[in-house]
C-alpha positions in Angstrom: 7.6 4.2 -6.8 6.4 6.8 -4.5 6.1 6.1 -0.8 2.3 6.3 -1.1 2.2 3.4 -3.6 5.0 1.2 -2.3 3.8 -2.3 -1.7 2.6 -2.7 1.8 1.1 -5.7 3.6 -1.9 -5.1 5.8 -1.8 -7.1 9.1 -3.1 -10.6 8.6 -6.8 -11.0 9.3 -7.2 -14.1 11.4 -9.9 -15.5 9.0 -7.8 -14.9 6.0 -6.8 -17.9 3.8 -3.3 -19.2 4.7 -0.4 -18.7 2.3 0.2 -21.9 0.4 3.3 -21.2 -1.7 7.0 -21.1 -0.7 8.5 -18.1 -2.6 12.3 -18.3 -2.7 15.1 -15.9 -3.0 16.1 -15.6 -6.6 19.3 -14.1 -7.9 18.9 -10.7 -9.7 21.6 -8.6 -11.1 22.1 -5.3 -9.4 21.9 -3.6 -12.8 18.5 -5.1 -13.5 17.2 -3.9 -10.1 18.5 -0.4 -10.7 17.0 -0.2 -14.2 13.6 -1.8 -13.5 13.0 -0.7 -10.0 11.9 -2.6 -7.0 8.2 -2.5 -8.1 9.1 -4.7 -11.1 11.4 -6.8 -8.9 8.8 -7.5 -6.4 6.4 -8.5 -9.0 8.7 -10.9 -10.8 10.7 -12.3 -7.8 10.2 -16.0 -7.1 12.6 -17.9 -5.0 14.3 -21.2 -5.8 15.4 -21.5 -2.2 13.2 -24.5 -1.6 14.5 -26.4 -4.7 17.8 -27.4 -3.1 20.1 -25.4 -5.4 21.8 -26.5 -8.5 23.7 -29.4 -7.0 27.2 -27.9 -7.5 27.7 -26.6 -3.9 26.7 -23.2 -5.0 27.8 -23.1 -8.6 28.9 -20.1 -10.4 32.3 -19.3 -12.1 33.2 -16.3 -10.0 35.2 -15.8 -6.8 34.3 -17.9 -3.8 34.2 -15.2 -1.2 31.9 -12.2 -0.7 33.2 -9.5 1.6 30.8 -6.9 2.9 31.8 -3.7 4.8 29.7 -3.3 8.0 29.7 -0.1 10.0 30.1 -1.7 13.4 30.7 -5.0 15.2 27.7 -7.1 16.0 26.3 -6.7 19.5 25.9 -10.4 19.9 25.5 -13.4 17.6 22.2 -14.4 19.4 19.6 -12.3 17.7 17.2 -12.7 20.7 19.4 -10.3 22.6 19.9 -7.8 19.7 18.1 -4.8 18.2 20.7 -3.4 15.8 21.0 -3.8 12.1 24.7 -4.8 12.1 24.0 -7.8 14.3 21.0 -8.8 12.2 23.0 -8.4 9.0 25.1 -11.4 10.3 22.4 -13.4 12.0 20.0 -13.4 9.0 22.7 -15.5 7.2 22.8 -18.1 10.0 19.2 -18.3 11.2 15.7 -18.3 9.7 12.2 -17.7 11.1 8.9 -19.3 10.5 8.0 -16.4 8.2 10.1 -14.1 6.0 9.5 -11.3 3.4 9.5 -11.4 -0.4 12.8 -10.1 -1.6 12.8 -6.3 -2.1 9.3 -5.8 -0.3 7.7 -6.0 3.0 5.2 -8.6 1.8 5.0 -11.7 3.9 6.4 -15.0 2.5 6.7 -18.5 4.0 10.2 -19.6 5.3 10.6 -22.6 7.7 6.7 -22.6 7.9 5.2 -23.3 4.5 1.7 -22.2 5.4 -0.3 -21.1 8.4 -3.9 -20.9 9.6 -5.4 -18.6 12.2 -8.5 -19.2 14.3 -11.4 -16.8 13.9 -10.8 -15.2 17.3 -7.1 -14.5 16.4 -5.8 -16.5 19.4 -4.4 -19.6 17.7 -2.0 -19.9 14.9 -1.1 -23.4 13.3 2.0 -23.6 11.2 2.9 -26.4 8.7 6.6 -26.8 8.6 9.2 -27.3 5.9 10.2 -31.0 5.6 13.8 -32.3 5.9 15.3 -29.3 7.5 18.1 -29.7 10.1 20.1 -27.3 12.2 23.7 -26.9 11.1 24.8 -29.2 14.0 22.6 -32.0 12.5 19.7 -31.7 15.0 16.3 -31.9 13.1 14.2 -28.8 12.8 10.6 -29.8 13.7 7.6 -28.8 15.7 9.3 -29.6 19.0 12.2 -27.2 18.0 9.6 -24.5 17.4 8.0 -25.0 20.8 11.5 -25.0 22.4 12.2 -21.6 21.0 9.0 -20.0 22.1 9.4 -21.5 25.5 13.0 -20.3 25.7 12.0 -16.7 25.1 9.1 -16.9 27.6 11.2 -18.4 30.3 14.0 -15.8 30.2 14.9 -14.4 33.7 16.9 -11.6 35.3 19.3 -9.5 33.2 18.0 -11.4 30.1 14.6 -9.7 30.4 16.2 -6.2 30.3 15.2 -3.5 27.8 18.6 -3.4 26.3 18.7 -7.3 25.8 15.2 -8.7 25.1 14.2 -5.6 23.3 12.0 -7.1 20.7 10.5 -9.8 22.9 9.4 -7.2 25.3 8.0 -5.0 22.6 6.0 -7.7 21.0 5.1 -10.2 23.7 5.0 -7.7 26.7 5.8 -10.1 29.4 7.5 -13.4 30.4 6.5 -16.5 32.3 7.8 -14.7 35.5 8.3 -11.0 35.2 11.4 -9.6 37.0 10.5 -6.1 36.0 7.4 -4.6 37.4 6.9 -2.6 34.2 6.1 -5.9 32.4 2.6 -7.3 32.2 0.8 -10.4 31.0 2.6 -12.1 28.0 1.0 -12.2 24.6 2.3 -15.9 24.5 -0.1 -18.4 26.0 1.8 -21.6 25.1 2.5 -23.8 22.0 2.0 -27.4 21.1 3.9 -29.8 18.8 1.0 -31.7 17.1 1.1 -35.4 16.0 0.8 -34.4 12.4 4.1 -32.4 12.5 2.4 -29.0 12.6 2.9 -26.6 15.6 0.3 -24.5 17.2 1.0 -21.2 18.9 -1.6 -19.7 21.3 -2.0 -16.1 22.3 -3.6 -14.5 25.3 -5.2 -11.8 23.2 -5.4 -11.0 19.5 -2.5 -9.2 17.9 -2.9 -7.9 14.4 0.9 -7.9 13.7 1.7 -11.3 15.0 2.6 -13.0 11.7 4.5 -10.0 10.5 6.4 -9.9 13.8 7.6 -13.3 13.2 9.8 -12.0 10.3 12.0 -10.3 13.0 15.5 -11.8 13.3 15.0 -11.9 17.1 12.4 -14.5 16.6 14.5 -16.8 14.3 14.7 -20.5 15.1 17.8 -21.6 17.1 18.9 -25.0 18.2 18.0 -24.6 21.9 20.2 -27.5 23.0 23.3 -25.6 21.7 22.0 -22.5 23.3 21.7 -24.2 26.7 25.2 -25.9 26.4 26.8 -22.6 25.6 25.3 -20.8 28.5 23.1 -18.6 26.2 20.2 -18.0 28.5 21.9 -16.1 31.1 20.7 -18.4 33.8 23.7 -17.8 36.1 23.1 -14.0 36.1 25.7 -13.3 33.5 25.1 -11.3 30.3 23.9 -13.8 27.7 25.2 -11.6 24.9 28.8 -12.6 26.1 28.1 -16.3 26.4 30.1 -18.9 24.6 27.0 -19.6 22.4 26.4 -16.0 21.5 30.1 -15.2 20.7 31.3 -18.4 19.2 28.7 -21.1 18.7 25.4 -19.9 17.1 23.4 -22.8 15.4 20.7 -22.1 12.9 19.2 -23.5 9.7 20.4 -20.7 7.4 22.5 -20.9 4.2 25.6 -20.0 6.1 27.2 -21.3 9.3 29.4 -19.5 11.8 33.1 -19.7 11.5 34.9 -17.1 13.4 34.4 -13.6 15.0 37.4 -11.5 15.4 36.1 -8.7 17.6 36.5 -5.3 16.0 37.7 -6.8 12.9 35.3 -9.2 11.0 32.9 -12.0 11.2 33.5 -15.0 8.9 30.7 -17.3 7.7 30.9 -20.6 5.7 28.5 -22.0 3.3 26.0 -24.5 4.9 26.6 -27.5 2.7 23.5 -29.2 4.2 21.2 -26.2 3.6 17.7 -27.2 2.8 17.2 -24.6 0.2 19.3 -23.1 -2.6 22.9 -23.3 -1.4 25.1 -20.2 -1.2 27.0 -19.3 -4.5 30.0 -18.3 -2.4 31.8 -20.6 0.0 32.6 -17.8 2.4 30.9 -14.6 3.5 32.8 -12.0 5.5 31.4 -9.0 7.3 34.3 -6.7 7.8 34.0 -3.9 10.4 34.9 -0.5 9.0 33.2 2.2 11.2 34.2 5.2 9.0 32.2 5.9 5.9 35.1 7.3 3.9 37.2 4.2 4.9 34.4 1.9 3.6 34.3 3.7 0.3 38.1 3.5 -0.1 38.0 -0.1 0.7 35.5 -0.8 -2.0 37.6 1.3 -4.5 40.7 -0.6 -3.5 39.1 -4.0 -3.9 39.3 -4.8 -0.2 35.5 -5.4 0.1 32.8 -6.2 -2.5 30.0 -4.0 -1.1 28.9 -1.8 1.8 25.8 -0.2 3.2 25.1 3.4 4.3 26.9 5.2 1.4 27.6 8.8 2.2 25.5 11.1 0.0 28.6 12.8 -1.3 30.1 9.5 -2.4 27.2 8.3 -4.7 28.2 10.3 -7.8 31.9 9.5 -7.3 31.3 5.8 -7.2 28.8 5.7 -10.0 31.2 7.5 -12.3 33.8 4.8 -11.6 31.3 2.0 -12.6 30.5 0.9 -9.1 26.9 -0.1 -8.6 24.5 1.9 -6.4 21.4 0.4 -5.1 19.0 2.5 -3.0 17.1 0.8 -0.2 13.5 2.1 0.0 13.1 4.4 2.9 11.3 2.6 5.8 12.7 4.4 8.7 12.6 7.3 11.1 15.4 9.5 12.5 14.3 11.2 15.7 15.7 13.4 18.5 14.7 11.5 21.7 13.8 13.4 24.8 14.0 11.9 28.3 11.3 13.5 30.3 12.7 12.2 33.5 15.6 14.7 33.0 14.4 18.0 34.3 13.2 20.3 32.8 12.4 18.2 29.8 9.2 17.0 31.4 7.7 20.5 30.7 5.8 20.3 27.4 6.7 23.9 26.7 10.4 23.0 26.8 9.8 20.1 24.3 7.7 22.3 22.1 10.5 24.9 22.1 13.0 22.2 21.0 10.7 21.2 18.2 10.3 24.8 17.0 14.0 25.3 17.1 14.8 22.6 14.5 14.8 23.5 10.8 14.3 20.0 9.3 14.7 21.1 5.7 18.0 22.7 6.4 19.1 19.6 8.3 18.3 17.3 5.4 20.1 19.6 2.9 23.2 19.7 5.0 23.4 16.3 6.6 21.1 13.7 5.0 20.9 11.9 1.6 19.2 13.3 -1.4 15.6 12.2 -1.6 15.2 12.3 2.2 11.8 13.5 3.3 11.1 15.5 6.6 9.0 13.6 9.1 5.9 14.8 10.8 5.3 11.7 13.0 7.0 8.6 14.3 6.4 6.4 11.2 7.0 6.7 7.5 4.1 7.9 5.3 3.6 4.4 3.7 2.5 2.7 7.0 -1.1 2.3 8.0 -2.3 5.1 10.4 0.0 7.8 9.1 -1.9 11.1 9.7 -1.7 13.8 7.2 -3.3 16.3 9.5 -1.2 15.5 12.6 -0.1 18.5 14.9 3.2 19.9 13.7 5.7 22.3 15.1 7.0 24.6 12.4 10.6 26.1 12.4 10.2 29.3 14.4 13.1 30.4 16.5 11.1 33.3 18.1 8.4 30.9 19.2 11.0 28.6 20.7 12.5 31.4 22.7 9.0 32.5 23.9 8.1 29.0 25.1 11.3 28.8 27.0 10.6 32.1 28.7 7.1 31.0 29.6 8.6 27.8 31.1 11.2 29.9 33.1 14.0 28.1 31.2 16.0 30.8 29.5 19.6 29.7 29.7 18.6 26.0 29.7 21.5 23.5 29.4 20.9 19.8 28.7 23.1 16.8 27.8 22.9 15.7 24.2 23.9 12.1 23.6 25.0 11.0 20.1 26.8 7.8 18.9 30.3 7.5 17.3 31.9 4.7 15.3 28.8 3.9 13.4 26.5 4.6 10.5 22.8 3.7 10.5 20.3 3.7 7.7 18.4 6.5 9.5 21.6 8.2 10.7 24.5 8.0 8.1 26.8 10.4 9.9 25.7 10.9 13.6 28.3 13.6 14.3 27.3 15.7 11.3 23.6 15.5 12.3 24.4 16.3 15.9 26.3 19.4 14.9 23.6 20.6 12.7 20.9 20.2 15.4 23.1 21.6 18.0 23.7 24.8 16.1 19.9 25.2 15.6 19.2 24.6 19.2 21.9 27.1 20.2 20.4 29.8 17.9 17.1 29.4 19.9 18.8 29.8 23.3 19.1 26.0 24.1 22.6 25.1 25.2 23.6 21.5 25.2 26.5 19.4 26.6 27.7 16.9 24.0 28.0 13.2 25.2 29.6 11.2 22.5 29.7 7.4 23.1 30.8 4.5 21.0 27.9 2.8 19.4 29.3 -0.6 20.5 29.2 -1.4 23.4 27.9 1.8 25.2 25.5 3.9 23.4 22.3 1.8 23.4 22.9 0.7 26.9 23.0 4.4 28.0 20.0 5.8 26.1 17.8 2.7 26.4 19.0 1.0 29.5 19.5 3.9 31.9 18.0 7.3 32.8 21.4 9.2 32.4 20.6 11.1 29.4 18.7 14.2 28.3 18.4 14.6 24.5 19.7 11.8 22.2 19.9 10.9 18.6 18.4 7.5 17.5 16.1 6.1 15.0 14.4 3.0 13.7 14.2 1.0 10.5 10.9 -0.8 10.3 11.1 -4.5 10.8 7.7 -5.3 9.2 4.8 -3.3 7.9 2.6 -2.7 10.8 2.2 0.6 12.8 2.8 -1.2 16.1 6.3 -1.9 14.9 6.9 1.8 14.9 4.9 3.7 17.6 4.0 0.5 19.6 7.7 -0.2 20.0 8.5 3.3 20.9 5.6 4.3 23.2 3.7 1.1 24.2 5.1 1.0 27.7 7.2 3.1 30.2 10.8 3.0 29.1 14.1 4.6 30.2 14.6 6.0 26.8 11.6 8.3 27.0 11.1 8.7 30.8 7.3 9.2 30.8 4.2 7.4 32.0 1.0 8.0 30.1 -1.6 5.2 30.7 -4.0 6.6 28.3 -1.5 6.3 25.4 -0.2 2.9 26.6 -3.8 1.5 26.7 -4.6 3.0 23.4 -1.7 1.4 21.8 -2.4 -2.0 23.6 -6.0 -1.9 22.2 -4.8 -1.0 18.8 -2.8 -4.2 18.5 -5.9 -6.2 18.7 -7.7 -4.4 15.8 -7.7 -6.8 12.8 -9.7 -4.6 10.3 -7.5 -2.5 8.1 -10.0 0.4 7.9 -10.3 0.4 11.7 -6.6 0.2 12.1 -6.2 3.3 9.8 -8.4 5.6 12.0 -7.2 4.1 15.3 -3.6 4.7 14.6 -4.3 8.1 13.1 -5.8 9.1 16.4 -2.8 7.7 18.2 -0.4 9.6 16.1 -2.2 12.8 17.0 -2.1 11.9 20.6 1.7 11.3 20.4 2.5 14.5 18.6 0.5 16.5 21.2 2.4 14.8 24.0 5.6 15.3 21.9 7.9 12.7 23.6 10.5 13.5 21.0 11.1 15.1 17.6 10.6 13.0 14.5 13.3 14.4 12.0 13.2 12.6 8.7 13.1 9.3 6.7 16.5 9.1 5.0 17.0 7.0 1.8 19.9 4.6 2.5 22.3 3.6 -0.4 24.3 0.5 -0.9 27.4 0.3 -3.2 28.9 -2.8 -4.9 31.7 -3.7 -7.1 30.9 -4.2 -10.8 31.1 -8.1 -10.5 28.5 -8.5 -7.7 25.2 -10.0 -8.6 22.2 -11.2 -6.8 21.9 -8.8 -4.0 18.4 -7.4 -3.5 18.0 -4.4 -1.1 15.1 -4.8 1.3 13.3 -2.0 3.0 13.4 -4.0 6.2 17.0 -5.3 5.5 15.8 -8.9 5.1 18.8 -9.6 2.9 20.1 -13.1 2.7 23.2 -13.7 0.7 22.8 -17.3 -0.7 21.9 -15.7 -4.1 25.0 -13.4 -4.1 27.8 -14.1 -6.6 31.1 -12.3 -7.2 33.2 -12.1 -10.3 36.3 -10.1 -11.3 34.6 -8.4 -14.2 
């Protein structure tokens, strides 16, 4: 299916009829997914997750453990304070949100909420909740628990409000009850109520077209707030909540797995939740084993040490397929970009940023460093998201023009730091060092000298490029969390940040206003205009939308790749075949 026709979910119209059915996560063989394609899968998928499983504690005649090779340690086991895929890979198994996605698509689906209704003015959402759900510690999940979660996020203080901690809450809700950062404003959240009929109502201060879709984010999963409090998980004493007892050894959710152990730098072990309200996991144990090197992950799969892994190197696909391993491509829903910190002189000069853009040969970079099927990017969102602008301003590869712009800016002989991560592979950045080397060679050819700054992804890299101003150029990217333009350019450029180092009130206001637009046609034109505004400002260089691949042993069934990585493993089974 081409990116232009891939299923997409327009933001919910507040007057739209609520969803009434609880789709579940049904097991599909990887072979059938490969053969039929995700379009067929999304049309046929219906979950049995709300039917309570088969009654045999997971069933199946295969092995009782599923071992997945992750590319890095989780940053934390509390998803509120995370923004990386490796953390969310683990927490999606432990926690659930009010809203989920249909397997293999970006389409919204009920989860802990069975249905919802929005007021005509888009300021009030009422959720009907799943009956009979408990957290893994036995505490009931109910309307009061939902309110407690929203209030917990709203009440965070101090370090817990930081860009590199409450990244998603800041991006979506834009403020807290008491803002400790002057860059924050009025919160989108206006309060919530546990109603006598068991429903819960969430009130907003202003309409937000992407509100329902944003609730699919792992950061907004429901947690047992009593356990959070008991484990020091709110950072109330000024300590880093990511390192609290709760976030490192005691997470409590409603999902199909429960936390068992975290051996830092080695693996996270999860156990089947025997009291799970939906279809119980087919395996008794799930392990995410940390293997930072892509070649080592491939060898671990070939040796039978793991059952699957993500971010398969492009050169390894043919080798694995020829040995009967299964390859599943995740639909590209991401952006790799070269970030530019305008607070670092002379990167605040638009001529210097334009020179950098003209120096990069995206096609050559894709050929040499990215997976087959990767498309060059012209803006900071994939072309299947509302508001993508076909006629946006572009900066063609032109070394002579790059040198001319540098001369005009008085920056011949420019030298800037270039940060890139090590010890990690990301869907948008499968081999950071290879990508860095390719871009660096192109910049050097245009007269731009860089000083390499290599940092481990965990725990340093994001803290440096998002939490401080001590960087010039940097490699980063984004895998969309839900299908709404605000989840791309609103997250990047909706407010002043340390990552980009600029203030443009016109752009910030345009993005804030666009969030309130509920008509899809109006959204289209509004975000097309904003994409042009961004690419004229040129805060960074959008590089490409890579196609990530996963690999599995022949005996793995039931794993459905998601464009937004909403991959829950209760349907996964493993046999020795």
